[in-house]
N, C-alpha and C positions, 0 to 999 in steps of 0.2 A: 261684516260678519259679526255675529254676537259673541260675547265672551264665553258662553257655553260651548259654542262650536270651536272657539280658539283653544280652550282647555282640553277638549276632546282630541283635537288634532295634535296638540302638544303631547298628550299622554300616548297617543298612538305612535308618534315619531320616536318616543322614548321606548317603545316596544313593551309597554306595560298594559295590563288589564286594570280595571277600576280598583280592584282589591290591592294589587301591588302598588299602584299609584297612591292610594289613600294610606297604606302602611308606610311607604317611603317618605311621604311628607307629613305624616301624623295628622291627617285630616280624616274625619269620620267618613266612612264609605257612603252613607246616605247623603252627606253634603256634596260629595263629588257627583253622585248620581243626580241630585237636584240641580247642580250647576249645569251639567251637560244637557239636562232636559229643560233648562232655563226656567225652572220652578222656583229657584232661589238665585238672587243676584250675587254674582262673583265680584267682589270689590276690585277695582282697577289696580290699586296698589298691590294687592295680593297676586293677581295674575302676573304683574311685572316681576315680583319677587320669585315666584315659581319659575318663570322663564329664565331669570337671571341665574338661579341655582342650577337649573338644568344645563345652561350654557357653561357655567364655571366648572361643573363636574363632568363635562364632556358628554353628557347624555344626548345633546343635540348641538348642531352648529348654530352660530349666532344668526345666520341668514335663514335658517330653517324654522326658528321659533317665532 
């Protein structure tokens, strides 16, 4: 699975739309949109950090992310 698909699935598990997700993490909306469309490469370290924060804040369970 590509990172774009992973970030989209994570966002959906968190129950957020793109705007909410981008505001929550302080990431430009267009960047999130490009990641999900795989027009822009999402760095692996950043995906891991986003997942970690979502897990620590109880937005998703560890096995779901």
